[in-house]
N, C-alpha and C positions, 0 to 999 in steps of 0.2 A: 559035704565039705564046702566051706566058704572059699571062694576064689581070693587069691592074694590081692590086697589093696582095696577090696570092696567095703564101702562104708555102710554101717547100720543106721537107719533113720529112726529116731526116737520121737514119740508124740504122734499127733494127727496130721502133721503137715506132709503132703505127698512129695515124693522125690521130684526135684526140678522146679518146685514152686518158687516163683520170683517175687521180689518185693512189690512189683507192679501188680501182680495178680492178687496179692494180699490187699492192696489198696482198693482194687476193684471189688473185691469180695465184701469189704467192710463199708462200701459206699453205695450199696444197692438201693437204699432208701434216701439217698441224698448225701452230700458231703458233710462230714462231721457228725453224723448221727450214730451213736452207739446204741447198745441194747436198751439202756435205761431211758435214753431220750425217746427211742421208738415206742417204748411202753407208755411213756407220758403222752405221746401223740395219739396213740390208739385209745386213750381214755376219753371217749367221746362225751361222756357226761360232764367233763370239766371244761369243755369248750366255752368261750365267752358267749353271753346272750346274743350279741350282735352278729356273731358268726353263725350260730344256729338259726337265727332269724333269717339271715341271708340264704342259707340252705333251704329253709322252709319255703321261701318265696319262689323257688324254682320247682317245687313239688306240686303235683295235682292234689286236690282236696283229699282224695282217698289215701294217697301215700302220706300226706301230711298228718292225717288222723292216725294212721298206723305208726308213724314215727313218734308221735306224741306219747306212745305207750312204752317207749324205750326206757325212760327213767323220769324221775320227778322234775328234773331240770328242763328236759325237753317238753314235758307237759306244761310247764310254766310258760315257756316260749310260745307254745301252741295257742295260748290265750292272750298274747300281747296284742293290743288294739290295732297296731299297724297291719297285722295279717287279716283283719276283718273289715277294713275300710272298703274293699271291693269284693263283691260276692254275687254269683249268679245262681239263683234257685232253679233247679231243673225239676219239673213236675210232670209226671206222665203215668199212664196206666199200663202196667207190664204186658197186658194181653193185646194191646192195640198200638204200642209205640216202640220205636227203636231207641228212644232217649233213655239214658240212665237217670233215675230219679234220685234227688238228694234224700238221704235217709231221714225219716221222721224224727229220730232221736237227735240228730245233728241240728235239724231245724229248730227244735225246742231249745236246744242248748244255745243257739245263736240268738233266739228271741229273749232268752233269760239273761244271757251274759254279755251279748255283743250288739244288741239293738241300737244302743247309743253310739257305737263305733262305726256303723254302716254309713258309707257316704256315696258309693257308686254301686247301685243295685239294679239287677235285671232279673226278670222272671221269664224263663223259657218253658213254654207249655206245649203239649201236643193238642190234637184237635178235640179232645174230650171236654165236656162241660165240667166233669169232676176235677180235672187238673186246674182249670180256670178258677173254679170255686175255691180250691185249695190255695191258690195264689192270693185270692181276695181275703181268705181267712188269715194268712200270714200278714198281709198289709194291715189288717185291722188290729193286729197285736203290736205294731211298731209305734207305740205311744211315746217312746223316749228317743225317737230317731232324729238324726240331723242329716238327712239324705240330701245330696247335691244333684245326682243324676238318677233318673228312674226310667227303666225301659220294660215294657210289657210286650213280649215277643211270642207270637203263636206260629208254630211250624206249619200249621194247616188250619183252614177254617172248618167249623165256626168258632170253637173255643170261647173267647171272652164274649162274643156276641150272644151266646146262649145263656150267659149269666144274667140274672134279673138286674134291671137298671138300678133298683134300690140297693141291692147288695153291693154292686160294683161302686156306686157313688159313695156309699157309706165307708167302704174300705179306702178309697182314694182320699176321702175327707180327712181320715186319721193322719195320713202322710202329709197332705197339703197344710193342715193346721199345725202339726207338730214340727215339721222340718224348718220352715221359715227361711230356707236358704237354697231352695231348688233352682238350679240353673239350666238343666237340660231334661226334657221329658219326651219320651217316645211312647205314644199310646194309640197307635193305629189299630183299626178294626176292633173298636171297643164301644160299649154303650155309654161313653162319656156324654154328659149333658151340660146345658148352660149353667145351672146352679153349681155344678162341680167346678166349672171354670171360674165362676165368681169367687168361690172359696180359695181357689188357687191364686187368683189375682190379689185377693184381700191379704194374703199371708206371704206372698213371694214376689210381689210386683217389682221390687228393687233388684232382685237377683236373676229373674228368668231371662235367659238368652236364647234358648232353642226350644221350640215346641213343634212336634210332629204328631199330627192327629188326622191323617187321611182316613176316609171311610168310617167316620163317626156320625151316623145318621141322626143322632139326637141333638147335635150341636147346630145351632142356627147362625145366620150371619150376625145377628145381634150378640150372640155369645162370643164369637171370635172378635167382634168389634170392641167388646169390653176389654179383651186382652190387649189389643192394639192401643186402645186409649190410655191404658194405665201402666203397661209394661214397656217403659221407654227404652230399656236396654236390650230389647229383643233384636237378635241378629239373624236368626234363621227360623223360617216358618214353613211348614208343610201342611197342605190341606186339600180338600176337594174343591173343584171349581164352583159347585153350587153355593159354597160359603163365600167365595170371592165376590167383592162388590166394590163399587166406586168409593163408597164411604170408608171401607177398610183400607184401600190404597191411599186415600187422602189422610187417614189417621196415621198410617205408617210414614207419611211424608211430613208430618208436623215438625215444627222446630224443636220440640222437646224430645223427639225420637232420635235415637242413634241411627247411623247409617245401616240399613238392612244389607246383609251380605248374600243371603240365599232365600229365594221364594220358590218353593216347589209346589206344583199344582197338578193334581190328578184329574183328568177329564174323562170320566167313565160313564158309559151308557148303562144305567141300571135297568131301564125298561125301554128297549129299542123301539123307536118310532113314537114313543109316548112322551118324551121329554123335549121341551123347547128350551135350548140353552140361551141364556141371556148374553148381552154384549156389554163389554167393559168399554167405557168411553176413552178416547185417545187422550183427553185432558188428564184423566186419572193416572194413566200409565206415565204420561210426561211428568206429572208431579212427583211420582215415585223415583223416576230416573234422575230428575233434577236434584232431589234430596239425597239419593243414594246412587251416584253415577256409576259405581262399580258393582252394583247388585247383579247377581246371576238369577235370571228368571227361567226356571226349568219347567217344562210342560210335558206330561206323559199322556198321550191320547189313546184311548181304547174305545173308539166310536166306529159306527158304520158310515159308509160314504155319504149317505143322505143326511147325516147329522152334523156336518161341518159348517153349515151355512153361516153361523154366527161368528166364525173365527177368521181373523186376518184380513178383514175387508178394509181396515185402516192400519196405519203403521202401528206395530206392536213390538215392544222392546224385548221380546223373548231372546234368550241366549242359547238354550239347549232344547231341542225338540226330538221327541221319541214317539214314533207311530207304531203301536203294537198290532194294528189291523191295517187293511188296505186303505190307501189314501189316493184320491184321484189326481190326474194331471192338473186339473184346474186348481186344486188346492195347493199343489206344489208351486204352481205359477203365482198364486197369491203370496206364498211365502217368499219367493224371490223378489216380489215387488215391495212387500211391507215388513220385512224382518231384517233391517240393516245391522242389528247387533248380533245376529246369529253366529254362534261359535261351533256348535255341533248339531248334526242332523242325522238321524237314523230312521230309515224307512224299511219296515219289515216286508211290505208287500204293496204291489200296484197292479194295474191291469196289464194288458198285453201290448200296449202302445209304447214305443220308445220314449224315454224321458230326456232326450238330447237337449231340446230347447229349454226345458225347465232347469236342468242342471247348469247350463251355460248362463242363464239369467241369474241364478243363485250365485255363481262364481263372480259375475259382474257386479252385483249390488251388495253382496254380503262379504265385505272386505275383511271381516274378522274370522271367517270360517276356517277352522283348523282341523276338523274331524268330520268324516262322512262314513256312513254305513248303508249299504243297499242289500236287501234280501231278494225276495221274489219280485223282481222288476226286470225291465229290459232297457238297455242302453247300447247304441251302436259303438263299435270300437272307435270310430272316427269322432263321434260326439264325446265319448269319455275322455279321449286324449285332449280334445279341445278344452274340456272342463279342467283337467289336471294342469294343462299348460297355463290357463288363466289364474289358477290358484297358486301354482308353483310350490316352492319349498315350505310354505306355511302350512300345508296339509301334513300335520304330524301323525295323524291317524287316518288310514284309508282302508276300510274293510269292505271289499266288494266280492260277492260270490261269483265264481267263474261262470255259472249258468246265466248271470245277468248280462254278460257281454256278448254282443252279436257281431261276429266277424263280418267284414264288408270287403269291397274290392280293393281298398287301400291298406287295410291292416288285418293280419291274422292274429290269433291270441299270442303266438310266440313273439311277433314283432311288437305287439301292444305292450307286453311286459318290458321290453327294452326301452320303448319310447316313454312309458310312464316312469320308469326308473330314472331316465335321464332328466326329466322335468322335476322330479321330486328330489333329486340329488342323493338318492340312496337306492339300494336294491329293493324291488317291489314285485310281488306275485299276487294274483287273485287268490281268494280263500276257497278252500274246499268245503268249509262249513262256517256258519256265522260265528263271530267272536264276541258279539255283544250279548 
């Protein structure tokens, strides 16, 4: 029996459903969307090209390729030139590498349909010769390219150095001749040679701004001098010290040349004890700085202690110094005397003699110093605090291993932390492991 006064609800609306609840229920997909509008939104194939293109730009290459098979419209967007201006070819041997290799079918599709769209291209290869040769084969097929930046990156040696010089030079020549608008090239650890550089200069002298070619043993000082003489827009150059010469610095200082922004120099001992490093004249350094007063001169040293004789005996305008091996107290003393433009100094190792005097001299004479890193060295707490006090708040980066600091009668490590923080104007602690 029904109770008196009970109402019977007809339809699907539950008892007690309010108007507010109804509105919430119909607005789960946003205000004003009914079922028909929702169906229209879910019709992904009808999205405008520019929207699909924007979505594709956030996808990895693999996901983008999968998405291109959704429908014909998405496949059309997959081949829009804007998506192929920047591409990294990953080439590796599955048995020996952790890298994921770009699928060969995709490589052929790029060469066939998108070679003339490529502008920012890099090749990342593992240590195998096969991968490096595959990169050269792809370069050889880019006959319709208009590449602006090119990078050859090996995750481990020997890679490109095991490719025959003729094969490598032939592949690069295709790109150098056809692009005619190269502005940035990174080809470290490769068999690049002087004739290849001449081809590069002949076709791209007006556009080349950055050239990184450290550890290219087939390039001579004459080859890089050819680049400096004709590429007047060059702003960044990275090379090995054996290529550096007075003639090169003077060429970079000519009136026709734009201001150089970065000069990066690797000083590496290939045959310990058998190489006599040459000296660059002070007049040549002075000419470069006079022409490009804001130039950063960065030097990376990987020498043994008895190989430093040729360096920093006269004033040298280096701004960033990194020592990957042990460096003597005497050498650090010369840096304090002759490197007034120094901005950053990193010393990975030294002997067992405290470096107090050397650091204080560097603080006194290197007024631009803002970053310091010390690894396997020794400094007394008193000497270190004096160094920090002289540099003050301009030390924006200070990375010192805790083992470097030697407590003395005046300062324990705990008190040192407070004193250094006070002079820096911020909280500071020594590192437990190197951060550089």
